[in-house]
C-alpha positions as CSV (number, residue, x, y, z in Angstrom):
1,M,-2.3,7.1,-9.4
2,E,-0.1,4.4,-10.9
3,Q,2.2,4.6,-7.9
4,R,-0.8,4.0,-5.6
5,Y,-1.8,1.0,-7.7
6,R,1.7,-0.5,-7.5
7,A,1.9,-0.1,-3.8
8,G,-1.4,-1.9,-3.4
9,L,-0.2,-4.7,-5.6
10,E,3.0,-5.1,-3.6
11,V,1.1,-5.5,-0.4
12,R,-1.4,-7.9,-2.0
13,D,1.5,-10.0,-3.2
14,G,3.0,-10.3,0.3
15,A,5.3,-7.3,0.7
16,P,5.4,-6.1,4.3
17,V,3.1,-3.2,4.8
18,N,5.6,-1.1,6.7
19,E,8.2,-1.4,3.9
20,V,5.6,-0.5,1.3
21,A,4.4,2.5,3.3
22,E,8.0,3.7,3.8
23,R,8.8,3.3,0.1
24,Y,5.8,5.3,-1.0
25,G,6.0,7.9,1.8
26,V,2.7,7.1,3.5
27,S,1.7,5.7,6.9
28,R,0.9,2.1,7.6
29,Q,-2.6,3.2,8.5
30,A,-3.0,4.6,5.0
31,V,-2.0,1.3,3.5
32,Y,-4.3,-0.7,5.8
33,G,-7.1,1.8,5.2
34,G,-7.0,1.2,1.5
35,E,-5.9,4.7,0.7
36,I,-3.1,3.1,-1.3
37,G,-4.3,1.0,-4.2
38,S,-7.7,0.6,-5.7
39,T,-9.3,-1.6,-3.0
40,R,-9.0,-2.2,0.7
41,L,-5.9,-4.3,1.3
42,V,-6.5,-5.8,4.7
């Protein structure tokens, strides 16, 4: 859970979605869909 939160914060703070997705082993769609982090990111 904490890992998902950190990924969400990275994107919110401006990290490229593709880099965050790769680092956390998820798809870009998962990041865009808000499956990473506690709220929708985009």
